[in-house]
N, C-alpha and C positions, 0 to 999 in steps of 0.2 A: 535345244538348238542342236541340229544335227549337221555334222560336217562331211564332206565326201572323202576328205583326205586328212589324215591325221598329221598336220604340219610340225607339231611339237615333237613327235617321234622322229620326224625327218631331220629337224634341225640337231637332235641330240645325237642321231646316228651318224650324220655327215660331219659334224663337229668332232665326234669321238674318232671317226675314221682318219681325219685330217690330222688329229693329234697323235695318232698311232705311226703315221708315215715317218720314214726315216728323214733326218734332217737334210739329206741331199736332194729331197724331192720338193723344193720350196716353191715351185711353180705348180705342181700338182696340189700341194697344200692350199696355194692361193685359189685355185679353180674350185676346189671342193668346198673351202669356206665361202666363196662367192655363192654356190648352190645352196648352202646353208642359209645364208643371207636371203637369197630369193624365197627359199621356203617360209623363213620368218615373216618376210614381209607379206607373202601370200596369206599366211595363217592369220596375220594381224588385220589384213584388208578384209578377209571373210568374217571375221569377228566383228569389226567395227561396222561394215556395210554389207549385211547378208542379202542374198537375192530375195525379191519380194515373193511372198506365199501367192500361189497360182490360185486365182478364183475363178469359178464358173461364171459364165455369162448370166446376166439377170433375166434375160428374155429367152433363150432357147436352151440353156444349161451346158452349152459347149465349153470344154475346157481350153484347147488349143485352137480351134478353128470353131466358127459359127455355123449353124444350119441356117442358111440364107432363106429357106422357104419359110421357116417360122418367124423370121424377122419380116418377111413380106407381108405375112398374114396379119401382123399387128398393125 
């Protein structure tokens, strides 16, 4: 399984960054932790429901768009 973004590293990095902020920056800590939560949910969603594999057309062999001339020949 290949992922485009390493969400686990983002969660760890953001959570560590929030932990290292001074106690006077509570609003910033909350915002950074929200970003970490978003990254966690995005990673979980990509793991649970990955994008479907791209399959070529069975008639013309096109990947993203079909060659309609070959479809009309059939």
